[in-house]
C-alpha positions as CSV (number, residue, x, y, z in Angstrom):
1,M,192.0,73.7,223.3
2,Q,190.9,70.2,222.2
3,F,187.5,68.6,222.2
4,E,186.5,65.0,222.2
5,S,183.3,63.4,221.3
6,S,181.2,61.5,223.9
7,S,180.2,58.8,221.4
8,S,182.3,55.9,220.2
9,E,184.1,55.9,216.9
10,E,182.4,52.8,215.6
11,Q,180.0,53.0,212.7
12,V,178.9,56.6,212.6
13,T,175.7,57.8,210.8
14,D,174.5,61.3,210.1
15,D,172.1,61.1,213.1
16,D,175.0,60.1,215.3
17,V,177.1,63.1,214.1
18,N,174.2,65.5,214.7
19,S,173.6,64.2,218.2
20,Q,177.1,64.1,219.5
21,V,177.9,66.1,222.6
22,W,181.3,67.8,222.7
23,G,183.2,68.7,225.8
24,K,186.5,70.4,226.7
25,I,189.5,68.2,227.3
26,E,191.7,69.2,230.2
27,S,195.4,68.7,229.2
28,E,198.7,70.3,229.6
29,S,199.5,73.1,227.2
30,D,201.8,72.4,224.3
31,A,205.5,73.4,224.9
32,E,206.6,76.7,223.5
33,F,207.9,76.5,219.9
34,S,211.6,77.1,220.1
35,E,212.8,76.4,216.6
36,D,214.8,79.1,214.9
37,H,212.9,80.7,212.1
38,G,213.9,82.4,208.8
39,M,216.2,81.2,206.0
40,V,218.6,78.5,207.2
41,N,220.9,78.6,204.1
42,E,221.9,81.7,202.4
43,V,221.3,82.0,198.6
44,P,224.7,81.8,196.9
45,A,225.5,84.7,194.6
46,N,226.0,83.9,191.0
47,S,229.1,86.1,190.7
48,E,231.8,87.5,192.8
49,D,229.6,90.5,193.5
50,T,227.7,89.3,196.6
51,T,224.8,91.7,196.1
52,M,221.6,89.6,195.9
53,N,219.1,90.5,193.2
54,P,215.6,89.0,192.9
55,I,216.7,87.1,189.8
56,D,219.3,85.4,191.9
57,C,216.7,84.1,194.3
58,Y,214.5,83.0,191.4
59,R,217.4,81.1,189.8
60,Y,218.2,79.4,193.1
61,F,214.7,77.9,193.3
62,I,214.2,77.4,189.5
63,P,217.5,76.5,188.0
64,D,218.2,75.8,184.3
65,E,218.1,72.1,185.1
66,I,214.4,72.4,185.7
67,I,213.7,74.8,182.8
68,S,215.1,72.4,180.1
69,P,212.7,69.5,180.8
70,M,209.8,71.9,181.1
71,V,210.6,73.3,177.7
72,R,211.0,69.9,176.2
73,E,207.8,68.5,177.6
74,T,205.8,71.7,176.7
75,N,206.9,71.4,173.1
76,R,206.2,67.7,173.0
77,Y,202.7,68.2,174.4
78,A,201.9,71.0,171.9
79,E,203.1,68.8,169.0
80,Q,200.9,65.9,170.2
81,H,198.0,68.3,170.6
82,V,198.3,69.6,167.0
83,E,198.7,66.1,165.6
84,T,195.8,64.5,167.5
85,H,193.1,67.2,167.4
86,K,191.1,68.3,164.4
87,L,191.8,72.0,164.0
88,T,190.2,74.5,161.7
89,K,192.4,76.5,159.3
90,R,191.8,79.6,161.5
91,S,192.8,77.9,164.7
92,K,195.4,79.9,166.7
93,T,196.9,76.5,167.8
94,L,198.3,76.2,164.3
95,Q,200.3,79.4,164.8
96,W,202.0,77.8,167.8
97,K,205.8,78.0,167.8
98,P,208.1,75.9,170.0
99,T,209.0,77.6,173.3
100,T,212.6,78.1,174.3
101,N,214.9,77.9,177.3
102,E,214.9,81.7,177.3
103,E,211.2,82.1,177.1
104,M,210.2,79.7,179.8
105,P,211.7,81.5,182.8
106,N,210.1,84.7,181.6
107,F,206.7,83.0,181.5
108,L,207.2,81.4,185.0
109,G,208.2,84.8,186.4
110,I,205.0,86.3,185.1
111,I,203.0,83.5,186.6
112,I,204.7,83.9,190.0
113,E,204.2,87.6,189.9
114,M,200.5,87.2,189.5
């Protein structure tokens, strides 16, 4: 069901919006949706064993080629933050250690699970 306004679409003020009268538009119904649904491509298995595990799906959408730049830029940002901010001796930021390619997928998995 669609509605159209009885006023023109020229300069509209708050008073115009509040005074508009809406009415039903008679039109043909939309065609039935006929597109196939579901996954179009199968997730390729990482080994000869074709059993799919959740980690295989995860790696399909978040491959190592994405992880490496994320690790590099995270570490670069942290180094810049430490260098440019005045931190106290007790600041936890000073205890920061560079993240790794092994740690980043674990972190992302936790975020996705949340």
